[in-house]
N, C-alpha and C positions, 0 to 999 in steps of 0.2 A: 269207642272201646278198643281194649288193648289186651295184648297176650300177657299173662304172667303165670307164675308159679304160686301154688296155694296148697297148703298141707292136706294129704289125703284124709277124709273123715274118717272117726273111730266109730264103729257102731255100738251105741249104747243098749241098755235092757229093751227086749222086745224089737230091736232094729236089725237091718240085713244092710250089707255094704253092696252096692250094685256097680258093676263096671259098665258104663254108659256107652251104649252103640249108637244110639239114636236120641235127639231131642226135637222140639218143634217151637216154633215161633208162635206167640201170643201179644195182643196189642198191649199187654201189662208190661212185655220186656221193653218196648218202645218208652213207654211212662217211666219205668225205671231208669232206663239209660238216660232219660232226659232229666233225674232227678225229681221226678214228679211222683212217684209211687214206690217209696222205701220198702224193703221187705220187712215182715213182722219180726217182732224181738225173736233172737235166737235162731233165726233162719239165715242160711246161707246168703252172702251179698252177692254172690255170682247171679248171673241171670239164669233162666231156665224154670219151668213151672210144670214140667213132666218129662217122662223120659221111658226108654226100653233098653233093657239089657239083660245081663247074667249076673246071678248072684255071686260076690266074690268072698264074703265073710259073713258070719253070724253073729248078732249080738248074744249076750247072756238071756237065756229063756226063750229061744225062738225056737219054735216046733213046726212051723207050716213049710218052712224051705230048706232046702240045702244047696252047698255052692254047685254052681252050674246051671241051675234051674233059670228059664227064661221068665222075665218078670216085666211089667210096665206099671206105671202108676204116676200120680199126682204128687207134686214137691210145692213147697213154700220157696223153694230157690235151688239154685246149685245144677239145673240140668244141662247148661253149656260146659260143665266140666268133665273130666273123666271117670271120677267117682263121686256117689252121692250115697246118703243113707237114708233110708224109708223105714217107717214102721212095719213090721211084719203084716198087719192087717191092711196098711194102704197098698201094698204090693197086690198084683194080679197076674194070674198065669197069662201068657200070651196065647191066644187061639192058635191050634195047628196049622190054620188056614191063612195066618197072617204071618208077614215078615217083620222083622224089628222096626223097620222105618214106618210100616202101617200101625204098629201097636203104640209107636211113641206119638202118633196123631191123633190118640183117642181121648186121654184122660183129661185134659182141662176142657176141652171143649163138649164133649159126653156128659160128664159130670156137673157141669155149668147148666147146659140144658135141660138135664133131668131133674136138677134141682128146681130149675125155674117152672117146668112144666108140671113135674109131679108134687113135689115136696111144697112149693109155695102157690102155684095157679090150681094145683087140684084138678087137671085137666082129665075130663070124662071122656069114655067113648061115646061118639056121636056129636061131640061139641066142635066148635070151631075156632081156630087161632091164628092170629095173624102174627107172622115172623120177620119182623125189619132184619135187613141186612141178611138176606136169605141164603146167599152165595158166601158168607163168611164161614170162618170154623164153627162156630156155634150155631149159625145157621143152617148149615147143612146138617148137622146133628140133629139139632131140633125138628128139622123136616122129617127126618127117618124116625125120630122117637115119637112125634106126633101120629104118625101113621101107625106105628107099632102100637100104641096105645089107642088105635080105633078112632083116632080124631080127625078132622078135616083141615089141613094146613093151607093157609093162603102167605104169600110172601111178597115183600116190596126186595127189587134189586133192579141193577142198571140192566136195559135192555139185553147185552151181551152175555149176561148172566142167566137168563131166564131158562135157557135149555137144560142147564145142570140143576136148576131147581126143580123144574118138572120131570126131570128123569129120576129124582130122588123120591118124589111124591107129593109135590105142591098140587093143589087143586088149581090154584090161580096164581100168577106171577104178574106184579105190576111194577111198571116203569116210574119209579119215583121222580125221575129227572123231568119226566113230560105229562104226567097225570096226577091228580088227586087221589092219594089211596084209599081215602074218606069215600068219595064217591063210588069207587070199583067195591069197596067192602059192602056199603049198604045197599048197592044194585044187587050182588050176589047173594044177599041175606034178605032180600024182600023186604030190607028197610030195619031188620032187628038189629044188626051189627053182630060183631064177633062175642063169643065168650071170653076170649083170652088175647092178650096181645103181650108179646115179648120183644123189649125195645132198648137198643141200644143208643139212640139218637137223642133222646130226652126233648129239652125245650124246644125246637122247632116243630117236632112231632106232636107235642102235649095236646094242643086243641083237637088235632086231628083223630089223635088215640081216643079222648074221651068221647067224642062224637062218633066213633066206629065202633064203640064197645056196646053190648048189647045189656040189659037190665040184668044187674047181678054180675056183671063183666068183672075181670081181673086185669089189671095191668101191671106187668113185673118189668122195673127198671133194672137194668144189668149194665149201663155204662151211660155217659154223658158226653158222647162224642161231638154232638152238636152244637153242645151249651148247656149250662147249667140253670139259668133263670129265665123264669116265666114272667113276662112283664105283667101280663093281667090275665085273670081267669075268674070265672064265675063257680063258686064251690057249689052253689045250688045243684049244679048239674051232678055232682057226686051224690048227692042226698037223693033225688029224683031217680036217679038209675041203680042206687044202692051199689055203687062202684067200690072195689076194693083196690088200692094201690100199695105196691111194694116194691122196695128197692132192696137190692142184695150184692154183697160180695162173697167169695168162695175162700180167697187167700187167707183171710182174717180170721175165719171161722176156728173153733176149737178142734183139736185133733181128735176128741170123740166125735164132735159133727162130722167132721171129714170121713172117718173111719165108717160111721154109720151111713153116710151117704155114698161111698165107695162101696160097701156091701151091698146096700140096696140096689144099686145100678147094675153090680155085676150079677146078682141073681137074676135081675131082669134082662140084662142086654148080652152077658157073654154068650148065651145059647143061642141067641140070634144074630152074634157075629159069626160064631160056628156056621151056622147055616145059610149065611150070605143075607138075611135080611136086612141086617144093619152092616154097614162098612165105612171104613175110613175115607175120606175124600182128601186127596194128595193133589196140590196143584204143583208144587216144583220142590226137588231135592236139591240142597245145597252141602258142600262140605262145610264142616264147621268152620275151617279157616277163612271160609267166605260169609262169617256172620254178618259182617256190616253190609255186604251186598244183599244178603238176604232181608236185613232190616229195611234197606232203602227201597226193595221189591215188594214188601208189605206197606210201607208209606205210601208208595205209589197207588195202592188201592186197585191192581191189577188181579189180585190172586182169587181164586174160586177153591175155597176149602184151604188145607192145611199147608204151610210152609215147613219143610222138615229138615234139620241139620244131621247129617251123619257124622257121628264123633268119633274122632281117632282113626278116620279113614286115611 
């Protein structure tokens, strides 16, 4: 990564220009930095999938915002810059009890988790859900959302991260380094398995995931951090248990889809953020000039929750 100058974006119709005060890291940033995850067509080539800041300028037709309003939101790119443009319906008001750094830690992980749990898996109150990488940004969001939806979350995480997961509402934390999560899940559910699994690891977990699912269970795959090729698998297990397997990304979705998801999440989550039921989980805050150091820290897998960059400090 290197510092450079870039033209200040101009807000188009229904867009607002935002002066960025904070952004946050995501695994996608690391992949993009390595040339493995190019931005969607038309998106800023600058890293950064979320931001919080103040509205600086209004595009034609904007009616929801005025200059100076404090907003946060999901981006297709550009969050590491001083200014970004965002559709007025993708921008959300920062809850009065949160600061800018906290708001910047919300959009990518909470929208990803909400999409997976609600829109894709259709998680219902009383159901059980296994969340892999429970102490990650998406994991910490998913634990809280599952609880708020009336479900029972279990997680996998290294032992040092169990306390955080349990404090957020996880019913059980499994040390994936030392034990089979399949065995713990089946024991906890009297052999039935969980109703939903949210997974980022993929190939190494696939067989255990299928075994850990209950009849009519749903597996949502959001990344392939552990590998993408499963060498051998008996497809009859999918039939006998009537399982549903779903894969999804959010960045490549249409703007209409992202607006719909943002508004649905906002209706559900903003009141819960305001009253403290949901909260952003921040591990460390770096100055944006130290973005390379922040990336190295994320790649070390030490973090619990989000890593935030304070922009323009």
